[in-house]
C-alpha positions as CSV (number, residue, x, y, z in Angstrom):
1,M,111.2,146.4,-9.1
2,K,111.9,143.1,-10.6
3,K,114.6,142.3,-8.0
4,I,112.3,142.9,-5.2
5,I,109.6,140.3,-6.4
6,C,112.5,138.1,-7.4
7,L,113.6,138.6,-3.5
8,F,110.3,138.0,-2.0
9,T,109.8,134.9,-4.3
10,L,112.8,133.4,-3.2
11,C,111.8,134.2,0.8
12,F,108.2,132.8,0.2
13,T,109.7,129.8,-1.3
14,L,112.3,129.5,1.7
15,C,109.1,130.1,4.1
16,G,107.1,127.9,2.2
17,T,109.6,124.8,2.3
18,L,110.4,125.2,6.3
19,Y,106.8,125.1,7.1
20,A,106.0,122.4,5.0
21,Y,108.7,119.9,7.2
22,T,107.6,116.9,8.3
23,A,107.5,115.1,11.3
24,R,110.2,112.4,9.8
25,Q,112.2,115.0,8.3
26,Y,112.6,116.6,11.8
27,Y,113.3,113.2,13.2
28,E,116.0,112.2,10.6
29,Q,117.6,115.6,11.2
30,G,117.7,114.7,15.2
31,L,119.2,111.2,14.0
32,K,122.0,113.6,12.4
33,A,122.6,115.7,15.1
34,E,125.6,115.8,17.0
35,D,124.7,117.7,20.2
36,A,121.9,116.2,22.7
37,N,120.2,120.0,22.9
38,E,119.7,119.9,19.1
39,K,118.4,116.4,19.1
40,I,115.9,117.3,21.9
41,K,115.3,120.8,19.6
42,L,114.5,118.4,16.4
43,F,113.2,115.4,18.3
44,S,110.4,117.9,19.8
45,K,109.4,119.3,16.7
46,A,109.0,115.7,15.1
47,I,106.5,114.8,18.2
48,D,104.7,118.6,18.1
49,K,103.8,117.3,14.2
50,S,103.2,114.0,15.5
51,P,102.3,113.1,18.9
52,K,102.1,109.3,18.4
53,F,106.0,109.1,17.1
54,I,107.2,106.5,19.4
55,S,110.9,106.5,17.6
56,A,111.2,110.0,17.8
57,Y,110.1,110.0,22.3
58,H,112.3,107.0,22.7
59,N,115.3,109.5,21.0
60,R,114.4,112.3,22.4
61,A,114.7,110.3,25.9
62,D,118.0,109.2,25.4
63,A,119.1,112.7,24.5
64,Y,117.7,113.8,27.9
65,K,119.1,111.1,29.8
66,E,122.8,112.2,27.7
67,K,122.3,115.3,29.3
68,G,121.3,113.9,32.9
69,F,117.7,115.0,32.9
70,F,116.3,112.1,33.9
71,K,112.8,113.2,35.1
72,K,112.3,114.4,31.4
73,A,113.8,110.7,29.9
74,L,111.2,108.6,32.2
75,A,108.5,111.0,31.0
76,D,109.4,110.2,27.4
77,Y,110.0,106.3,28.3
78,N,106.5,106.4,30.4
79,K,104.8,107.5,26.9
80,I,106.2,105.0,24.3
81,I,105.6,102.1,26.9
82,T,101.8,103.6,27.2
83,L,101.9,104.0,23.2
84,S,103.7,100.4,22.6
85,P,102.7,98.6,25.5
86,K,104.0,94.9,24.3
87,D,107.4,96.2,23.3
88,P,109.9,94.3,25.6
89,F,112.8,97.1,24.3
90,K,110.5,100.2,25.7
91,Y,110.7,98.4,29.1
92,Y,114.3,97.7,28.6
93,A,114.7,101.6,27.7
94,R,113.3,102.7,30.7
95,A,115.1,99.7,33.0
96,L,118.2,101.2,31.9
97,A,117.4,104.6,32.8
98,Y,116.4,103.6,36.3
99,K,119.5,101.8,36.4
100,E,121.7,104.7,35.4
101,R,120.3,107.1,37.6
102,G,120.8,104.3,40.8
103,D,117.0,102.6,41.1
104,C,117.8,99.5,40.9
105,A,114.5,98.5,42.3
106,S,112.2,100.1,39.5
107,A,114.7,99.2,37.0
108,I,114.2,95.3,38.4
109,R,110.7,95.6,37.9
110,D,111.3,96.9,34.1
111,F,113.7,94.4,33.1
112,S,111.0,91.6,34.7
113,E,108.4,93.1,32.5
114,A,110.7,92.8,29.1
115,I,111.4,89.4,30.2
116,K,107.8,88.2,30.6
117,L,107.2,89.6,26.9
118,K,110.5,88.2,25.8
119,N,112.1,85.5,27.7
120,N,114.8,84.4,25.6
121,Y,117.2,87.5,25.2
122,D,120.7,87.7,27.3
123,D,120.8,91.5,27.7
124,F,117.5,91.8,30.0
125,Y,118.8,88.9,32.4
126,Y,122.4,90.3,32.5
127,N,121.3,94.0,33.6
128,R,118.4,92.2,36.2
129,A,121.5,90.2,37.4
130,A,123.5,93.3,37.8
131,C,120.9,95.3,39.7
132,Y,120.2,92.6,41.8
133,M,124.2,92.6,42.6
134,S,124.2,96.5,43.8
135,L,121.1,95.1,45.8
136,E,122.9,92.7,47.5
137,K,120.5,90.1,46.2
138,Y,122.8,87.2,45.7
139,A,120.8,84.0,44.7
140,P,118.5,85.9,42.3
141,V,122.0,87.1,40.7
142,L,122.9,83.9,40.4
143,K,119.0,82.9,39.1
144,D,119.5,84.9,36.2
145,L,123.0,84.3,34.8
146,G,121.7,80.8,35.0
147,K,119.5,81.9,32.2
148,I,122.6,83.5,29.5
149,K,123.0,81.1,26.8
150,N,125.4,82.8,24.8
151,R,128.0,82.9,27.2
152,K,130.8,81.7,25.0
153,P,133.4,82.7,24.7
154,R,133.4,82.8,28.3
155,R,132.4,86.3,29.2
156,H,134.7,87.9,32.0
157,D,131.9,90.3,33.4
158,I,129.4,87.6,33.7
159,E,131.8,84.4,35.4
160,L,133.2,87.7,37.7
161,M,129.6,88.5,38.6
162,E,129.0,84.7,39.4
163,G,132.4,84.6,41.3
164,K,131.1,87.5,43.5
165,A,127.4,86.4,43.8
166,N,128.6,83.1,44.9
167,F,131.4,84.7,47.4
168,F,128.9,86.8,49.2
169,L,126.6,83.3,49.4
170,Y,129.8,81.9,51.5
171,R,130.0,79.4,48.3
172,Y,133.2,79.5,48.9
173,A,134.2,76.5,46.5
174,K,132.4,77.3,43.6
175,A,133.5,81.1,43.8
176,R,137.1,79.9,44.5
177,E,136.5,77.9,40.8
178,V,135.0,80.3,39.0
179,F,137.8,82.5,39.9
180,N,140.2,79.9,39.0
181,G,138.9,79.8,35.7
182,L,139.1,83.1,35.2
183,L,142.9,83.2,36.2
184,E,143.1,80.0,33.6
185,Q,142.1,82.8,31.1
186,N,144.1,85.8,32.3
187,P,146.9,85.0,35.2
188,D,147.0,89.0,35.9
189,D,143.2,89.1,36.5
190,A,143.7,91.4,39.8
191,E,140.0,90.9,41.2
192,A,140.1,87.3,40.8
193,L,143.1,87.1,42.8
194,F,141.7,89.9,45.3
195,Y,138.4,87.6,45.6
196,I,140.6,84.3,46.5
197,G,142.4,86.4,48.8
198,R,139.2,87.2,50.3
199,I,138.2,83.9,50.8
200,H,141.5,82.9,52.6
201,F,141.2,85.9,54.8
202,N,137.5,84.8,55.8
203,N,138.5,81.3,56.5
204,E,141.4,83.0,59.0
205,M,144.4,81.8,56.6
206,Y,146.1,84.4,56.7
207,D,149.5,84.2,55.4
208,E,148.1,82.8,51.8
209,A,145.1,86.1,52.0
210,I,148.4,88.3,52.1
211,S,150.4,86.4,49.5
212,Y,146.9,86.9,47.1
213,F,146.9,90.6,48.1
214,S,150.5,91.0,47.3
215,K,149.8,89.4,44.0
216,V,146.7,92.2,43.4
217,L,148.9,94.8,44.8
218,N,152.0,93.9,41.9
219,R,149.4,94.0,39.0
220,D,147.4,96.8,40.3
221,P,148.5,99.4,43.2
222,Y,145.7,101.3,43.2
223,F,143.5,98.6,44.1
224,D,142.8,100.6,47.7
225,T,140.7,97.8,48.9
226,A,143.4,95.1,48.4
227,W,145.4,97.5,51.0
228,L,143.2,97.6,53.1
229,L,142.5,94.0,54.0
230,R,146.1,92.9,53.3
231,A,146.9,95.5,56.5
232,S,143.9,94.0,58.2
233,A,145.7,90.6,57.7
234,F,149.3,91.9,58.9
235,K,147.6,93.0,61.9
236,E,145.6,89.4,62.8
237,I,149.5,88.0,62.3
238,D,151.0,90.7,64.5
239,D,153.1,92.2,62.4
240,Y,151.6,95.9,63.0
241,A,154.6,97.8,61.5
242,Q,153.9,96.2,58.0
243,A,150.2,97.1,58.9
244,A,150.9,100.2,59.5
245,Q,152.9,101.0,56.5
246,D,150.0,99.6,54.1
247,Y,147.6,101.8,55.8
248,T,150.4,104.4,55.0
249,N,150.1,103.3,51.4
250,L,146.3,103.2,51.5
251,I,146.2,107.1,53.1
252,A,148.0,107.8,50.0
253,L,146.0,106.7,47.9
254,K,143.0,107.7,49.9
255,P,143.1,109.9,53.2
256,E,139.8,109.1,54.4
257,Y,139.0,109.5,58.0
258,T,138.4,105.8,58.9
259,Y,142.0,104.5,57.5
260,Y,143.5,107.5,59.9
261,N,141.7,106.0,62.7
262,R,142.5,102.5,61.3
263,R,146.1,103.3,61.7
264,G,146.2,104.6,65.0
265,L,144.5,101.6,66.7
266,I,147.9,99.8,64.9
267,Y,150.4,102.2,66.4
268,E,148.3,101.8,69.8
269,E,149.2,97.9,69.0
270,M,153.1,99.2,68.6
271,D,152.8,101.4,72.0
272,D,153.3,104.3,70.0
273,W,151.0,106.7,71.5
274,R,152.2,109.9,70.1
275,A,151.7,108.9,66.4
276,A,148.1,107.1,67.5
277,A,147.1,110.7,68.8
278,D,147.9,112.1,65.9
279,D,146.1,109.8,63.4
280,Y,143.1,110.1,65.8
281,S,143.7,114.2,65.1
282,Y,143.7,113.7,61.3
283,A,140.7,111.7,61.6
284,I,138.9,114.2,63.8
285,A,139.7,116.9,61.2
286,L,138.4,115.3,58.2
287,N,134.9,114.3,60.6
288,P,134.6,116.5,63.6
289,K,130.9,114.7,64.4
290,W,132.3,111.3,64.7
291,A,132.4,110.3,68.1
292,I,134.8,107.5,68.0
293,P,138.3,109.0,67.1
294,Y,138.0,111.3,70.0
295,N,137.7,108.3,72.3
296,N,140.6,107.0,70.5
297,R,142.5,109.8,71.2
298,G,141.1,110.7,74.7
299,Y,142.6,107.1,75.5
300,A,145.8,107.7,73.5
301,Y,146.4,111.0,75.8
302,M,145.4,108.8,78.8
303,K,148.4,107.0,78.1
304,L,151.0,109.8,77.0
305,K,149.9,111.4,81.1
306,D,148.0,114.7,78.8
307,Y,145.0,114.0,81.3
308,K,143.3,117.2,80.2
309,K,143.3,116.7,76.9
310,A,142.3,112.9,77.9
311,K,138.9,113.9,79.7
312,N,138.3,116.8,77.1
313,D,138.4,114.0,74.6
314,F,136.1,111.6,76.2
315,D,133.6,114.5,77.2
316,A,133.2,115.6,73.4
317,S,133.4,111.5,72.3
318,L,130.3,111.2,74.8
319,K,128.5,114.6,73.4
320,L,128.5,113.0,70.0
321,S,127.4,109.8,71.1
322,S,126.4,109.2,74.4
323,Y,125.9,105.3,74.0
324,L,129.2,104.3,73.1
325,P,130.5,101.9,75.8
326,T,134.3,102.3,75.8
327,T,134.3,105.9,76.3
328,H,131.9,105.2,79.5
329,I,134.8,102.5,80.8
330,N,137.9,105.3,79.5
331,M,135.9,107.9,81.9
332,A,135.5,105.7,84.6
333,G,139.5,104.9,84.3
334,Y,139.8,108.8,83.9
335,Y,138.2,109.1,87.1
336,W,140.0,106.8,89.0
337,T,143.7,106.9,87.4
338,V,143.5,111.0,87.8
339,K,141.4,111.8,90.6
340,K,140.5,108.5,92.7
341,D,137.2,109.5,92.5
342,K,135.4,106.5,93.0
343,R,132.1,107.7,93.0
344,N,132.2,108.9,89.1
345,M,134.3,105.9,88.6
346,Y,131.1,103.9,89.3
347,K,129.0,106.5,87.5
348,Y,130.5,105.9,84.3
349,L,131.2,102.2,85.0
350,D,127.5,101.3,85.8
351,Q,126.7,104.3,82.1
352,A,129.0,101.3,80.2
353,L,127.8,98.0,81.7
354,K,124.0,99.5,80.7
355,H,125.5,100.2,77.3
356,N,126.0,96.5,76.9
357,F,130.1,96.6,77.3
358,K,131.1,92.7,77.5
359,D,134.6,92.8,77.7
360,F,134.6,92.1,81.4
361,D,138.5,90.4,81.4
362,S,139.6,93.5,79.7
363,L,139.4,95.2,83.4
364,Y,141.5,92.5,85.4
365,E,144.8,91.3,85.8
366,N,146.8,91.7,82.6
367,G,143.6,93.4,80.1
368,K,144.1,96.4,78.0
369,K,141.6,98.4,80.4
370,A,143.3,97.2,83.7
371,W,145.7,99.3,84.3
372,L,143.2,102.2,84.3
373,F,141.7,100.4,87.0
374,K,144.6,99.5,89.0
375,N,144.4,98.3,92.5
376,I,140.5,98.6,92.7
377,N,140.0,95.9,90.0
378,N,140.8,93.8,92.6
379,T,138.6,94.6,95.6
380,V,135.4,92.3,96.4
381,E,133.6,95.5,95.5
382,F,134.9,96.5,92.4
383,R,134.4,92.5,91.0
384,S,130.7,92.5,92.9
385,F,129.4,95.3,91.1
386,I,131.1,94.1,87.6
387,S,129.4,90.5,88.2
388,G,126.4,92.6,89.1
389,Y,125.9,92.2,85.2
390,N,127.7,89.4,84.0
391,K,125.2,86.8,84.1
C-alpha cells in the first residue's frame, strides 16, 4: 500500500511539473533542440502559452524555413511584424525568406521597409542589391552598393557584384577597373577573368577574349559558360575545328539540347553534314518539341541528298512552329531542287517573306541558300517576286 502511495505521489508530481511548464521554458527547450520538427513543436507550445511571444514566432518561422515550409514561415514572419511593426530586423527576416524563395520583388519591398527604419545597416543594402541583381535592375544595384560603408578589407562579393552591374550597363571601362582590382587581390579569380574576357568578346576582340577564357578554363575546367563563349569566339575567327572541340567539352559537362544544335551549326560550317545531322538528332531527342533542330536537320539531309527525310523534318518543324521563315525558305528550296515545283516553291517563299525573312543576298549567287534555287534565282520572275518584299 505504501509503495502504491509513493508511485501515485511521484506520478502526480511529474504531471504537475509538466503541466506547469511556462512559455519561456518551452522556448528555451526549442532553442536547444537540434531537429527542426522538434523546434517547431516546442516553439508552438510556447506560442500556445503566450500568443504574443515574438521570439517564439521568429524562431518557429526560421525552423519552418529550414524545412522548406515557406508558406508557414511567412505566416509567422507576418505575425511578428504585426506585433513589432517598428523593428527593421523583422522586415529583414521576412525579406530573407522571400529572397530564399526566389520572390525578389517582395524581398525588395521588405528590405526597403527595413532601410526606412534603419538606414545605416550594410546587410539591408547588400541583400537588396543582390535581389535587384537577380531582377537585372543594375542601376539600383550600384546605388545600393554605394551605400555600404564597411567595405574594408575589400569584399570580393560586393566588388564582383559591382563589376557585373557595370558590365551589364555597358560601362566596360569601370567594369574592367573593378575586375582588375579583384585580380590584384587574386590573380586566379576565374569570374574576374571571365568577365574581362566577355568585355573583349563584346568589343569583337576575339583573340583577346579567347586568351582570357582559356585562363578561366585552366583554373576551372567546369566553367561551362567559358567553354560556350570561347567556342563562339573561335567560330567568329573561323576556327571551326576548335569551336567544335569546345562544344564537345561543354556537352561532356552539360549535355543540353541547345549545345548539340550549336555544335551542329559548326559542323555545317565544316561541311560535315553527317555529323551535323547527328547532332540535330541528339537535340531533337532531348527536346522533341523544339522546331529549330528539325529545320536544321532537314537542311543537312538536303545536303546529304536524303530528300524524303528532309521533307519530313521540314514538315515537323512547321507543325511545331509555323512562323519560322528559314523553314519556309528551306521548304521552298526543297520543292524547287527536288520537284522543280514552281507553284509550291513560290508558296513557301511567299510565307518566308511574310514571316520577315530578310537575308535576300543568301538566295543569290554565292549565298548560302542559293544552291536551293539554282537557275531560277537568276530569272526576272524570281527577282521580281523577291523585290516586292525587299523595300
